[in-house]
C-alpha positions, 0 to 999 in steps of 0.5 A: 506607529501604525506602519510598524504594527502592520509589518508585525502582523501577517494574513492568512486563510485558513480552509478558504476563510478569511483573511485572519491577521496573526503575529508573525513568527506565530506557530502552526501549532498555535493557529490550529488551536483556534480552529480545531473546535470547528474541525470534527477530527484531530488536525496533525499538520497543514498545507502552507501554500500547498506545501507540507508542513509540520505543526512546529513550523513557524509562519512569517509572512502571507499565505494560505493554510489548508489544515490536514487531519487524521481522516486524510491519507496524509494526516493518518501516516503522520499520526501512525507514525508518530505512534510508532515511535511511542511504541517503540520507546515503551517496548525499549524501556520494558526489554532492555536492549531490544530491538523493535521492527515495524513489519507491514499492515494487518487488519488495518494496523502495523504489526510489529515485533519486539526481538528479546531474549525470550518472546513477548505474551499478552500480559507484556503487551498489556504493559506496553500499552499502559506505559504508552498512555503514560508517555501520551499523558506526560505530553512529551514534545517530539523535538526534531534537529538536524545533525550530521550523518556521522553522528547519526551512524553512531547514535544507530549503531549503539541502539543496534539498528544496522538497517538505519546505519547502513542506509545512510552510506546512500544519503547524499546530503551531508545531514540528517533530521532525527527526532526526539521522544524523551531520551530515545532518538529516531529517524522516520520517513516523514513528518511527526506531530508536535508531541505525544498529548496528540496520540490519545487513541490507539490499541494493541493487540497480542498477535503471536509472535508480535503485536498489532499497532491499531490507531484511527483509519481515516477509511473508518471516519477517524475511528479505530476499526475492530480487530479482526484475524487475517491468517492467511495474509499473515502467512504470506507475509511470513513467507515473504520474510523467509524469502528475504532470508533465502535472497539474503535481503532484509532492508533497503541498504542490502538491496542497494549494496547488490546494485552498487556492486552489480551483484543483482543478476543472480538475485533477480533470477532467484526472486523470479524463480520464486515467483515461478515455484509458486505459480507452479505449485498453485497450478498443481493444486488446481490440477490435483482438484480439477474435477471438483474445483472447475472454476478458478477465480482470481481478484486482487486490488490494482496494480497487483499483476493479475494479467500476467499472473493469470497468463503464467498460472495458465502455462503452468497448467497447460504443462500439467496437461490441463487446457484452461479457458478464460472468460472475460467478465468485461464481456457481461456488463449491463448495457451502459444505460442500465449500469449503477450509479455511484454517489456523484450521479456517474456510472459505477463500472466497478459495482458488482451490478454493473455485471449482468449476474443472471446472464453470467451465472446461467452461461457459467452453469451451461459451460460446466454442463458441457454445453456449447454456448455463444458468449457475448462480447461488449462494444465498448464504443456503443456501451452494449453487448453483441454476440459475435458467433464467439462459442465455448464448449469445454470437456470435464477436465477444463477449467474455467479461469475468471479475474476480476474484482468481484472474483473472491465475491460469492454473489458474482458466481451464485449459481456455483456451489463454493466447493466447485470453486478454487479462489485466488487473492493476489497482491503486492505483499512486499516484505522489504522495508526501508529500515527497522522502523520505516516500512514499504506501504503496499499502497505505494509500491502499487501505486507506483507500478500504476503511475508507470503503466498509466504512463506508458500504455494509457497516456496518463500523467502522474497527476492523472493517476494520483487524482483518481487513486482515492477512488481506486482504494475506496473501491478496493476497500469495498469490493476486494479486501472484505473478501481476501480472507475467503480465497483458497490461496494467496499469491504475492506479487511483489518483488524485492528488486522492484522499487529499484527498478521502477525509480527511474520510470517514476521519478520523471513523472512525479517530477512533472507534478506542478507545485500548484497541483493538489498531488504535489505534496503527494507527489513529493513524498513518493519522490522522497521514499523512492530517493532510498533506493539506487536505481537499477539501470539495466533490464536484460536479466528480467524475464519477459515474463515477469509481472514487473514487464506489466508495468514497464513494457516488453512483457511477452503477454502483450 
């Protein structure tokens, strides 16, 4: 009898505590009920022996468990994905025959549109929110089932979800996992919570012509952040949507079709030409205001392509007869021992105060007044500024180009009046999505760019890049995103075809992340994400001046 009893139980550790005894076959969902009271935020998934599992996963053997709550990047994605499902169902119940599209991020929420025979209004949004609350209170199970691909195609065809239907022809496996929320079936890229009862925290914000779905954010300590309008950023996303219409690309399946039929060459040329046209327009704006706005400031998050953009902008300014002068903010670093420390007691090189603001502003004023001055060069080996005879003197029609993470922050250039500055925000704001309901996060695009570049130019493997990405994102939230709406212009550095190109570089690097690594689940997620794309093998059509050359190599600017 004692032997049988031992066989019916498994031993587990949870968040490095234990071991605990549970019956063999216990659901993760049952186990978290014992641990949720000790955890501040809602638990939505778990790592079981370092493998990401849904809470509906059955435990059959001894294992180590790490709980995942909504204040993690993984947990946040699971929550918003599940909430999107409830939103889509509520919309389809109110507006029979409508099509819902999850477009892009906006004000730390998801901007969505309801395509119906009339435009939705603020009262419609209130009704949708109330219906969502009812679905949440009903605690509807989100059931997952595995069905043949052909059957899934019929489901999506009936719903009018052509993006999903077309993408399935590129699926290698003969089956697909779909979720069901009441009467509605759908496919989502990633796991869900077990039931709608988990999704109590959310808000809807009407934002014509669509709606912003808000949810708890891990960057905000598990709270729903206050909604802020971002009209300039929203305009850039709308422009990207128009570019998609010009290129006749709506979802990933359309891009795959081009590559499979070897018709991508013209598409690449048009996409690159749209970039060049936009950069030329920015150069024209700077030229028109050259006697008023002499300081051109460029900022954007990691892997936005700032270096290549700045070089191409300088070329277009020269085409206009303008001779810009670039100054490196790195040369104005304070001596290393004076660098501010972060919360871990380590040098914080991303701090605004890692720059000698007093010296920088004094030099900047004198340069703009036409004086010849000697600017410093920072010696990264000794950690000190040096003067090596590098002198600058400019004419009244020469702009100064400054590129850096703090460029949009007026404190960096406090000695210069705001009306004397031309600020440019750059980011890879992709509008191409996987399908109607599965978007491509801007963050993922930049992360994949960074993985490829770090490997090629910095001798870092994918695990090293993934390890530091959280810190990079934290710096962006603090130093860049709060100032993006202060820009005079925005440049979207995303290229519709880039993930098809980056796939062949990124996948081998991601495969090297060992299954014992704390970043294994993230590497696995990115590989699954890239699996939706057909690889673009030929590179000869990609210009040497393309922003993507900054990451894959072969740039004429290196």
